[in-house]
C-alpha positions as CSV (number, residue, x, y, z in Angstrom):
1,M,45.6,2.8,18.5
2,D,44.4,-0.7,19.1
3,E,41.6,-2.5,17.2
4,S,38.9,-2.0,19.8
5,S,39.6,1.8,19.8
6,D,39.4,1.8,16.0
7,E,36.0,0.1,16.2
8,Q,34.7,2.6,18.8
9,T,35.9,5.5,16.6
10,R,34.2,4.0,13.6
11,D,30.9,3.5,15.5
12,I,30.9,7.1,16.7
13,I,31.5,8.3,13.1
14,L,28.8,6.1,11.7
15,S,26.3,7.1,14.4
16,S,26.8,10.8,13.6
17,I,25.9,10.3,9.9
18,A,22.3,11.3,9.0
19,D,22.1,8.7,6.2
20,G,21.7,5.0,6.9
21,V,24.9,3.0,6.5
22,F,25.4,-0.8,6.6
23,T,28.2,-3.2,5.5
24,V,28.0,-6.8,4.5
25,D,30.5,-9.6,4.3
26,G,31.1,-12.1,1.5
27,E,28.0,-14.1,2.6
28,W,25.7,-11.0,2.5
29,R,25.4,-10.9,6.3
30,I,25.3,-7.5,7.8
31,T,28.4,-6.6,9.8
32,T,27.7,-2.9,10.7
33,F,24.4,-1.0,11.0
34,N,24.4,2.6,12.1
35,R,21.8,4.6,14.1
36,A,20.2,6.2,11.0
37,A,19.7,2.7,9.5
38,E,17.9,1.7,12.7
39,R,15.6,4.8,12.5
40,I,14.7,4.4,8.8
41,T,14.1,0.6,8.9
42,G,12.8,0.3,12.4
43,V,15.1,-2.7,12.9
44,P,17.4,-2.5,16.0
45,R,21.1,-2.9,15.3
46,S,21.2,-6.0,17.6
47,E,18.7,-7.7,15.4
48,A,20.2,-6.6,12.0
49,V,23.9,-7.5,12.5
50,G,24.4,-11.1,11.5
51,Q,21.2,-11.2,9.3
52,R,21.2,-11.4,5.5
53,C,20.5,-7.9,4.2
54,C,17.6,-9.1,2.1
55,D,15.9,-10.4,5.3
56,V,16.3,-7.0,7.0
57,F,15.4,-4.6,4.1
58,R,12.8,-6.5,2.1
59,A,13.5,-4.0,-0.7
60,S,11.9,-3.9,-4.1
61,I,15.2,-4.9,-5.8
62,C,16.5,-7.5,-3.3
63,E,15.7,-10.5,-5.4
64,S,16.0,-9.4,-9.0
65,A,18.3,-6.3,-9.1
66,C,20.2,-5.8,-5.9
67,A,22.3,-2.7,-6.2
68,L,25.1,-4.0,-3.9
69,K,25.3,-7.3,-5.9
70,E,25.5,-5.2,-9.1
71,T,28.4,-3.2,-7.7
72,L,30.3,-6.2,-6.5
73,R,29.8,-8.0,-9.8
74,S,30.7,-5.0,-12.1
75,G,33.1,-3.1,-9.8
76,R,31.1,0.1,-10.5
77,Q,29.6,2.3,-7.8
78,I,25.8,3.1,-7.8
79,V,24.8,6.6,-6.8
80,N,21.3,7.7,-5.6
81,R,19.2,4.9,-7.1
82,T,15.6,5.2,-5.9
83,I,13.9,2.1,-4.5
84,Y,11.6,1.3,-1.6
85,I,12.0,-0.9,1.4
86,V,9.5,-2.3,3.9
87,N,10.1,-1.2,7.5
88,M,9.2,-3.1,10.6
89,K,5.7,-1.5,10.7
90,G,4.9,-2.9,7.2
91,E,5.2,0.5,5.6
92,R,6.8,1.0,2.3
93,V,9.6,3.6,2.6
94,P,11.1,5.3,-0.5
95,I,14.9,5.6,-0.2
96,S,17.8,6.4,-2.5
97,V,20.8,4.0,-2.3
98,S,24.5,4.4,-3.1
99,T,26.9,1.4,-3.0
100,A,30.6,0.7,-3.0
101,I,33.0,-2.2,-2.7
102,L,34.6,-2.8,0.7
103,K,38.2,-3.8,0.7
104,D,40.8,-4.7,3.4
105,K,44.1,-2.9,3.8
106,D,45.7,-5.3,1.3
107,G,43.1,-4.4,-1.4
108,N,41.2,-7.7,-1.1
109,V,37.4,-7.5,-1.5
110,I,35.7,-8.4,1.8
111,G,32.2,-7.2,1.2
112,G,30.2,-4.1,0.3
113,V,28.9,-0.9,1.8
114,E,25.6,0.8,1.1
115,T,24.3,4.1,2.2
116,F,20.6,5.1,2.0
117,R,18.6,8.2,2.5
118,D,14.9,8.4,3.5
119,L,12.9,10.1,0.8
120,S,9.5,9.9,2.5
121,V,9.1,13.7,3.1
122,V,10.2,14.4,-0.5
123,E,7.9,11.8,-1.9
124,E,4.9,13.0,0.1
125,L,5.4,16.6,-1.0
126,R,5.7,15.5,-4.6
127,K,2.5,13.6,-4.3
128,E,0.7,16.6,-2.8
129,L,1.8,18.6,-5.8
130,H,1.0,16.1,-8.5
131,E,-1.7,14.1,-6.8
132,K,-0.1,10.9,-8.0
133,Y,-0.1,7.8,-5.8
134,T,1.5,4.4,-6.3
135,F,1.5,0.8,-5.1
136,A,3.7,1.9,-2.2
137,D,0.9,4.0,-0.8
138,I,-1.3,1.0,-0.1
139,I,-0.9,0.4,3.6
140,G,-1.3,-2.9,5.4
141,R,0.4,-6.0,6.6
142,S,-2.7,-8.0,7.4
143,H,-3.1,-11.5,5.8
144,A,-5.8,-10.1,3.5
145,M,-3.7,-7.2,2.3
146,R,-0.6,-9.3,1.8
147,R,-2.5,-11.6,-0.6
148,L,-3.5,-8.5,-2.6
149,F,0.1,-7.3,-2.6
150,D,1.1,-10.6,-4.1
151,L,-1.7,-10.5,-6.7
152,V,-1.4,-6.9,-8.0
153,P,2.0,-7.2,-9.8
154,Q,0.6,-10.3,-11.6
155,L,-2.5,-8.4,-12.7
156,A,-0.3,-5.5,-13.8
157,A,1.7,-7.7,-16.1
158,S,-1.4,-8.8,-17.9
159,N,-3.6,-6.7,-20.3
160,A,-6.8,-8.3,-19.1
161,T,-9.8,-6.3,-17.9
162,V,-10.0,-6.2,-14.1
163,L,-13.1,-5.7,-11.9
164,I,-12.4,-4.3,-8.5
165,E,-15.2,-4.9,-6.0
166,G,-15.3,-3.4,-2.5
167,A,-17.3,-1.1,-0.3
168,S,-17.0,2.7,-0.4
169,G,-13.7,3.8,1.2
170,T,-11.7,0.6,0.6
171,G,-9.3,2.2,-1.9
172,K,-10.6,0.9,-5.2
173,E,-9.0,3.8,-7.2
174,L,-5.7,3.4,-5.3
175,F,-5.5,-0.3,-6.4
176,A,-6.5,0.6,-10.0
177,R,-3.7,3.2,-10.1
178,A,-1.3,0.6,-8.6
179,I,-2.1,-1.9,-11.3
180,H,-1.6,0.8,-14.0
181,D,1.7,2.1,-12.4
182,L,3.2,-1.4,-12.3
183,S,2.0,-2.3,-15.9
184,P,3.8,-1.8,-19.3
185,R,1.3,1.1,-19.8
186,R,2.7,3.1,-16.9
187,D,4.1,5.8,-19.1
188,K,0.7,6.4,-20.8
189,P,-2.3,8.2,-19.2
190,F,-4.4,6.8,-16.3
191,V,-7.9,8.3,-16.8
192,A,-10.6,7.9,-14.2
193,V,-14.3,8.4,-14.7
194,N,-16.9,8.3,-12.0
195,C,-19.8,6.7,-13.9
196,G,-22.3,7.2,-11.1
197,A,-21.8,10.9,-10.9
198,L,-23.0,11.8,-14.4
199,P,-26.3,11.5,-16.2
200,D,-26.3,9.4,-19.4
201,T,-26.0,12.3,-21.8
202,L,-23.0,13.8,-20.1
203,L,-21.4,10.4,-19.4
204,E,-21.7,9.5,-23.1
205,S,-19.9,12.6,-24.3
206,E,-17.3,12.3,-21.5
207,L,-16.5,8.7,-22.4
208,F,-16.7,8.9,-26.2
209,G,-16.3,12.6,-27.0
210,Y,-18.1,14.4,-29.8
211,K,-17.5,16.1,-33.2
212,A,-18.1,19.8,-33.9
213,G,-21.7,20.3,-34.9
214,A,-23.0,17.2,-33.1
215,F,-25.3,19.4,-31.1
216,T,-26.0,23.1,-30.7
217,D,-23.2,24.0,-28.4
218,A,-20.6,21.7,-30.0
219,K,-18.4,24.4,-31.5
220,Q,-15.3,22.1,-31.9
221,D,-14.3,18.5,-31.5
222,K,-13.9,17.2,-28.0
223,P,-12.0,13.9,-27.4
224,G,-13.5,11.5,-24.9
225,R,-11.8,9.8,-22.0
226,F,-11.1,6.7,-24.1
227,A,-9.2,8.8,-26.6
228,L,-7.4,10.7,-23.9
229,A,-6.2,7.5,-22.4
230,E,-4.8,6.1,-25.7
231,G,-2.1,3.5,-24.8
232,G,-3.0,3.7,-21.1
233,T,-5.7,2.8,-18.7
234,V,-9.4,3.8,-18.3
235,F,-10.7,3.4,-14.8
236,L,-14.5,3.1,-14.8
237,D,-15.5,3.7,-11.2
238,E,-19.0,2.8,-9.9
239,I,-19.8,0.9,-13.2
240,G,-22.8,-0.7,-11.5
241,D,-24.7,2.7,-11.6
242,I,-24.8,3.1,-15.4
243,S,-28.1,2.7,-17.4
244,G,-29.0,-0.1,-19.7
245,A,-28.5,2.1,-22.8
246,M,-25.0,3.0,-21.7
247,Q,-24.2,-0.6,-20.9
248,I,-24.9,-1.4,-24.6
249,R,-22.6,1.3,-25.8
250,L,-19.9,0.3,-23.4
251,L,-20.2,-3.4,-24.4
252,R,-19.4,-2.5,-28.0
253,T,-16.3,-0.6,-27.0
254,L,-15.1,-3.5,-24.9
255,Q,-15.8,-6.1,-27.6
256,E,-14.5,-4.2,-30.7
257,R,-12.1,-1.8,-29.1
258,V,-13.6,1.2,-30.9
259,V,-15.5,4.3,-29.8
260,E,-18.0,6.3,-31.7
261,P,-17.9,10.0,-30.8
262,L,-21.3,11.8,-31.0
263,G,-21.7,13.1,-34.6
264,A,-19.0,10.9,-36.0
265,V,-19.6,8.8,-39.2
266,E,-16.8,6.2,-38.5
267,P,-15.8,4.4,-35.4
268,V,-12.4,5.2,-34.0
269,P,-10.0,2.4,-32.8
270,V,-8.7,2.8,-29.2
271,D,-5.9,1.0,-27.4
272,V,-6.7,1.1,-23.7
273,R,-6.9,-1.2,-20.8
274,I,-10.1,-1.2,-18.8
275,I,-10.3,-1.4,-15.0
276,A,-13.8,-1.2,-13.6
277,A,-14.9,-0.9,-10.0
278,T,-18.1,-1.1,-8.1
279,N,-19.4,-1.1,-4.5
280,K,-22.4,-3.2,-5.5
281,D,-22.9,-6.9,-6.0
282,L,-22.9,-7.0,-9.8
283,G,-23.7,-10.7,-9.8
284,K,-27.0,-10.0,-8.0
285,L,-27.7,-7.1,-10.4
286,V,-27.3,-9.5,-13.3
287,R,-29.7,-12.0,-11.6
288,D,-32.2,-9.2,-11.0
289,G,-32.0,-8.1,-14.7
290,A,-30.5,-4.6,-13.8
291,F,-27.1,-5.3,-15.3
292,R,-26.3,-7.0,-18.7
293,E,-24.9,-10.5,-18.3
294,D,-22.7,-10.1,-21.4
295,L,-21.2,-6.9,-20.1
296,Y,-20.6,-8.4,-16.7
297,Y,-18.6,-11.2,-18.2
298,R,-16.6,-8.8,-20.3
299,I,-15.5,-6.7,-17.3
300,N,-15.2,-9.6,-14.9
301,V,-12.2,-11.3,-16.6
302,I,-10.2,-10.9,-13.4
303,R,-11.8,-10.0,-10.1
304,L,-10.1,-8.2,-7.2
305,G,-12.1,-8.2,-4.0
306,L,-11.0,-5.5,-1.5
307,P,-11.7,-6.3,2.2
308,G,-13.5,-3.8,4.5
309,L,-11.5,-2.2,7.3
310,R,-13.3,-4.4,9.9
311,E,-11.9,-7.4,8.1
312,R,-8.3,-6.1,8.5
313,R,-8.3,-4.5,11.9
314,E,-4.6,-5.3,12.5
315,D,-3.9,-2.6,9.9
316,I,-5.7,0.1,11.9
317,P,-2.6,1.1,14.0
318,L,-0.6,1.4,10.7
319,L,-3.2,3.6,9.1
320,V,-3.6,5.8,12.2
321,D,0.2,6.4,12.2
322,H,0.0,7.2,8.5
323,F,-2.8,9.7,8.8
324,V,-1.3,11.3,11.9
325,A,2.0,11.9,9.9
326,K,0.0,13.2,6.9
327,F,-2.0,15.7,8.9
328,N,1.1,16.8,10.9
329,R,2.7,17.6,7.6
330,L,-0.4,19.4,6.1
331,Q,-1.3,21.4,9.2
332,G,2.2,22.1,10.6
333,K,1.4,20.3,13.9
334,E,3.4,17.8,16.0
335,I,0.8,15.4,17.3
336,A,2.5,12.4,18.7
337,G,-0.3,9.9,18.0
338,V,-3.4,8.6,19.8
339,S,-3.8,7.6,23.4
340,E,-4.3,3.9,24.3
341,D,-8.0,4.3,25.1
342,V,-8.6,6.1,21.7
343,M,-6.8,3.3,19.9
344,A,-9.0,0.7,21.7
345,L,-12.1,2.5,20.5
346,L,-10.8,2.8,17.0
347,M,-10.0,-0.9,17.0
348,A,-13.5,-1.8,18.1
349,H,-15.4,0.5,15.7
350,E,-17.3,-1.1,12.8
351,Y,-16.2,1.4,10.0
352,P,-19.1,1.5,7.6
353,G,-17.0,4.1,5.7
354,N,-13.8,2.0,5.9
355,V,-10.4,3.6,5.4
356,R,-11.9,6.9,4.3
357,E,-14.0,7.1,7.5
358,L,-10.9,6.4,9.6
359,E,-9.1,9.3,7.8
360,N,-12.0,11.6,8.5
361,I,-11.9,10.7,12.2
362,I,-8.2,11.5,12.5
363,E,-8.7,14.8,10.6
364,H,-11.6,15.7,12.9
365,A,-9.3,15.0,15.9
366,F,-6.6,17.2,14.4
367,V,-8.9,20.2,14.4
368,L,-9.5,19.9,18.1
369,C,-6.1,18.6,19.3
370,R,-3.4,21.3,19.5
371,D,-0.4,19.1,20.6
372,G,0.5,15.9,22.4
373,L,-1.8,12.9,22.1
374,I,-5.2,12.6,20.5
375,R,-7.6,11.8,23.3
376,L,-11.3,10.8,23.6
377,R,-12.5,14.4,23.8
378,H,-11.0,15.1,20.3
379,L,-12.9,12.3,18.6
380,P,-16.3,12.9,16.8
381,P,-19.4,12.9,19.0
382,Q,-20.4,9.3,18.2
383,F,-17.3,8.1,20.0
384,H,-18.1,10.0,23.2
385,G,-21.3,8.0,23.5
386,A,-19.4,4.8,22.9
387,A,-16.8,5.6,25.5
388,A,-19.5,6.4,28.1
389,S,-21.3,3.2,27.3
390,D,-18.1,1.2,27.6
391,A,-17.3,2.8,30.9
392,G,-20.6,1.6,32.4
393,S,-20.5,-2.0,31.1
394,D,-18.1,-4.8,30.3
395,R,-18.2,-4.1,26.6
396,R,-15.1,-2.3,25.4
397,G,-12.5,-2.3,22.7
398,L,-9.3,-4.4,23.0
399,T,-6.3,-2.8,24.5
400,L,-3.2,-2.7,22.3
401,E,-1.6,-5.5,24.3
402,E,-4.7,-7.6,24.1
403,F,-5.0,-7.0,20.3
404,E,-1.3,-7.8,19.8
405,K,-1.7,-11.1,21.7
406,V,-4.7,-12.2,19.7
407,H,-3.1,-11.2,16.4
408,I,0.1,-13.1,17.1
409,A,-1.7,-16.2,18.2
410,D,-3.9,-16.1,15.1
411,A,-0.9,-15.8,12.8
412,V,0.9,-18.7,14.4
413,R,-2.2,-20.9,14.2
414,R,-2.8,-20.0,10.6
415,H,0.7,-21.4,9.8
416,G,0.1,-24.6,11.8
417,G,2.4,-23.5,14.6
418,N,5.3,-22.5,12.3
419,R,6.8,-19.5,14.2
420,T,9.1,-18.5,11.3
421,A,6.3,-18.4,8.8
422,A,4.1,-16.4,11.2
423,A,6.9,-13.9,11.8
424,N,7.3,-13.4,8.0
425,E,3.5,-12.7,7.7
426,L,3.6,-10.3,10.6
427,G,6.6,-8.5,9.1
428,I,8.9,-9.0,12.2
429,N,12.0,-11.0,12.8
430,P,11.5,-14.5,14.3
431,S,13.6,-13.5,17.4
432,T,11.2,-10.6,18.0
433,L,8.2,-12.9,17.7
434,F,9.7,-15.3,20.2
435,R,10.2,-12.5,22.7
436,K,6.6,-11.2,22.3
437,I,5.2,-14.7,22.8
438,R,7.1,-15.0,26.1
439,S,6.4,-11.5,27.3
440,L,2.7,-11.6,26.5
441,G,2.2,-15.1,27.9
442,I,0.8,-16.5,24.6
443,V,-0.1,-20.2,24.7
444,L,0.6,-21.9,21.3
445,P,0.5,-25.4,19.9
446,D,3.3,-27.7,21.0
447,K,4.3,-28.4,17.4
448,D,6.3,-25.7,15.5
449,G,4.9,-26.6,12.0
450,R,8.3,-27.0,10.3
451,S,8.1,-30.7,9.9
452,A,4.9,-30.3,7.9
453,E,6.4,-28.0,5.4
454,G,8.7,-30.5,3.9
455,R,5.9,-33.0,3.1
């Protein structure tokens, strides 16, 4: 059997394997890339082969703890190590990887081989059971979200108090959980309290607890949320809604790291990290005298501002795909996605309710759509009026092609014409970006921006 026949047989075998398989040479360039690897990563084989594996996978361990490098260095195989990669859509995909050394017929090491399995379905089912979400669940590849992705691991490594500001529905609790899950406190409790949902008397007992006999119905001791979170993180949501009296009590806890349960005679030390969140402008509340200035500076050690969905519209298609997949799984349907005119309306909508509103829109459509694509008639009533208005005027949402054209042009201009830097921001290979620029007829600056980088 000749060499070309051997390669054909090998390709047929690799393409029939359900797990992703790739091999690298001594310079870490991909030499083979099977069909399952294409499906899981979203990267075509033609673009992957010849690239360095870290540029294709963008995995959580690529820089610091590459499994394949570990195997080649130690000579020991790795079996089913769980990590995550970032696919071509900017989505974090959990996978399990196994590695081995690749040798030629004479026993010389010529590279390595890695197999990987998509754990997305398993991970989603686990989350539905345990209601536990992580940094990998925050979806976005917009410039605003990428800056947050870079910042969150740094915040997690610190023990400083964090204030998360953002409108309702922007994912404040999701970011708080991400900070906790990436921190040294990850193995201790994460305890969330909605401060705006409880009156002062109930909020006080929820936060600080009480001793038996503190009041008529206090038959036994009850630990507060600070005590339950010992060693972990307390998330104080909607902190801007608490009363002046509660602000004073909370200030003492933050200053002295102690709590005083109702009916107790001695303060109790607590070791917790505080993450607070609000959908209000606390600075304005301080100026208006509605929020204590000393408490504001205690919780505003590090500020994390979350953008509204209208400020990151390029993430809408990603979020739509995510919610379609979620409701397909929960409702046992096989909806393929949304039609182009629906996507155009979704892209043009203002989203006062942000990501939560988009999720509700998709859930509403799932109730009415049995199969195929989600169309205009499946959307909530307010979109029917918008569609009719757009049909009778020149005002309409961008088509997907128009949006892609604007988004690519903006990214390249942000990087001073540097196509490679723009491709990295967009989460695509430079060759893919060049093809899109040509096919969409995008006019860009003459300079490519690379000369400026070295100055």
